[in-house]
N, C-alpha and C positions, 0 to 999 in steps of 0.2 A: 284618435285618440292624443293626446298634446298628454304623453304620461309612457314615461318610460321602465326596462329593468327594475336601473338605478332610483327609480319614484321624479325624475327629475323631468321636466319640458320639454320637448323640438330643440328650443332653442334657448336653454341657456346650460352655465357650466358647470364648471367640481369649479369646488373652491379649491384656489388658487392662493399656494403661499411666495412674497416678492424679496426677497433682500437683497442684496450688493454692495461692494466691499469688502465682500467673503475673500479673495486671494488678493495678498499684499503687494507681493510684485508686480504688482499689473501698474495699468494708468485705469484702470478700472471692470468691472466686475459686477456677477449677478448671478443670482439662482435663483429660481423657480420649480415648484411641485407643484404640479396642475394632478388633483387627482395619484396615478401612481408614475407618472412621468417625470422626472425630475437629471435637470439641462443645469450646467454653466454653462455660462461668457464670461472668458477675459480680458480684456483688446490693452491691445498696447501697442503704444506711441509712438514711433521708428521715425528720422530723418532722410530722405529718401531723394531721387530725383522726378523730378516729374514726368507726366508721359509725355510720348512727344505733341501732340494731337487734343492737348489740353498744357497749352505751360504757367497754365497759371491758379492749377486747381491742385491741392493734396487730390486720395483715394483710400478706401476699403477695402484692404482682401481679404477672403473669408475665410477659414480649413475648419474645417468638421472631424468628430473625432469619435468615433460608435463604436465604446468600447464593448469588451465582449462578455462583462461582465451584467449588461446590461437588457441583455436578448439574449440569449442563445443562438440565433437566426444571425448578429451579427456574426460567428465565429467564421474563422475564413475569410473568400470573397459579398462575403454578405454586408459587412458593416465597406464597406468601398466602396461601390455600388451604393447602397442608401448616404452616405456621407458626401459621398459626386454631383449626386439628385439636390440632396439641402444643398450643396452648398454655391449650383447653377442656378438653385433657386431662392436664393438669398442674396447673388449679384443682376437678380431679373428684377428683385421687387425691389433693390435700391440702384435703380439699372437710371432711375426717372430724378433730373438733379434738384427737383424740389427734394427729397427726403432728405439728404442733408449739405449743409451746405460747402460744398465744396473749396472754393476759397477760401474759405476763411482759412485753412490748412496749408495755404501760399506759402511760403514763408518770403524765398527769394525767386521770383518771375523766372521760368529755365532753367534753373540752379536748384534749389531746395525748398520740400514741404512737406510737411506729414503727412503721414502712411499708416494706418487705422489696420491693424492686424486681428483680428475680429476670430480668437479660438474658440468653439462650440463645445461642448462637450457632453456628450451621453450619456447621463450616471446608471436611468431606468428607464426604458421602456411602456409605459401602461397605454401608449393612443394616444389621437393627433400631436403627432414629433412638433408636427409646420409650428401653429399657433401655439404652446411652449416656448419650442424657439423663435418665432421674432417679436414672443415679451419677452424672451432672456435677454436679447440681441440690443433693441431699446434701452432697455430697464441697465445693461452693463453702458447706454451713450452715452444715458445721465447720468453718470454714477465718471464717467471716462474727467482727465481732469492731465490738461496740454503742459505743458510746460510755459512759460511767456520765454517768446528769445526777441536779442535786438540786432543787427543785422549793423553792423559799423564799416564801416571804410576809411583806410588813407588815407597816405597823401601818394602815392603808388594806383591809387583804385583797387587795389584789391581788398576783394569783404574778406569780415572774419562776420561770424554768427556766437553770442553768447547768450547762455541760456542762464534765465533767474533762479540766481540759490533758496529766491523765498520759495518754499513750498506752498505757500496759500500767495502766492500768482502768479495763478498762471489760466488760459482762458480754457473753458464751456462750451461744450456743443449743443447746438438748439434744435432740442429730438419735435416740435411739436411735431413740424408734417413724418415725420418716420412711419411711416407703413406699418399695419399687425398683419400678420395673415389670419386668416377663415378660413377653416376646413371647417367645409357643406357635404356631408356621407350622408346620399340617397338606400335609402332600403323602403325596400314597398315602391309605394306611393308619395310616403313624406322624405322630408330631408332633414338631418340633424346636425347641430355642432354638437361639438368639442363629442368626438367619438369614442369607448371605451376599446377598447381588442375589439371583446365579441363583436361589439357592435362592425370594424369596421370591419372585421371578419365571413361579417352578415352584406355588406355591402361590396356593389358592382362596381363604383365607378363614385370619385367624391369631385367638387372643384373646390380650385386654393384660390382664393378672391382675394387680395394685401386689401387693403383700404386703411387711409389718415383720422386724426380723427376727426375732418370736419364731416366721413364719409363720403372720401371722394373714392374711387377701385384706379388705382394704379394698374394692375396687372389680374388677368386668368388664368387658372390653369385649370386643366381635366388628369386628375388620374383614374389607372383602375381599367380593367379591361375594357369593359363596359362603359357604353352608350348613357347619352341624356338628350333628348331631345327641348329644342329651342327653348317651351315657353316652362321646362325645370327649371334651367340654366336662369335661363328672365329673372323666373320665383329667388329661385335659388339667390342670385347676383342681391336684388333684393335683400332681398334676410342679413346677408355676407354685412351692407351697408349697415343693417340695424342692429346690425348684432355690433362690430367692427367700432359704431364710436363710444356703447356704451363700455367696449372693452376696454378703447382710451381711455375711457372717465377713470374708473374700476382704478386701472395702471396709475395713472399721471396720481389721480390721490393719495396711493403708495404711497409712492412714490414722494411724495411732497411729504404726507408725513415724521416716514424715515425719515426722510431729510433734517425735520425741527426739531426735530429731539437731538441730530447734531452726536455726541460725543457722550452722550448721556444714555442711551439705548444699544439693550442688547442682547452684542449679536448669536445666531442662535449658529448659527457652522453648521460642520457634518456632524455635530451631537447630538442635533435636532430630532 
């Protein structure tokens, strides 16, 4: 039956709280609470050198910190292994050239570009980490402001970079094609989205799918020790597309509403 222990249907998410601009010394930040899962993401834009294979693009770097306060399992090496797995998953999700316009991060081909350092901090772990992290990353990138720069060239041909003094004179990233992760956990003969810790304990295998706002799948990954038959995988991918599209709509609506309030919005921060 389409009924779970907490009263939700198989394709229902828990109530999510999203807040941006929660960390002052970053270029962009966001905090997402999904049930008892609490994620903080900060983005810092720093100038660096483009990679040799892509001289006219900037790039993203992901760092994941699993706080031992989030769950006792993160003490010692446990948190490091999960942090590496999450970072690798994020690199995979953002490996598609269409997810973020990296060419817009180029300042001077082969010499200077913007590098976006995306720091993910797990504050509390209450199930469905990957989905919550992807929502927080997209919200933080939406909130990111990068200073406008001008490349000045003198008579001798040497180049100098000048940053704008105006804090409002900045560029913003287009996050329309940034994917969200939907985790589908197989429990018995059914699959559910946004599994709680108790549901994750009952699931032997899960499918992580990254979905764009248009419902396009950009990556698929199986996690867990169990196996999935082809028919189940196909059904889970179709559910992931459907749920992912509505997830994007809900997130974008929340971000737009929050931004429309401007300075009048009340910040919840870490006291909420």
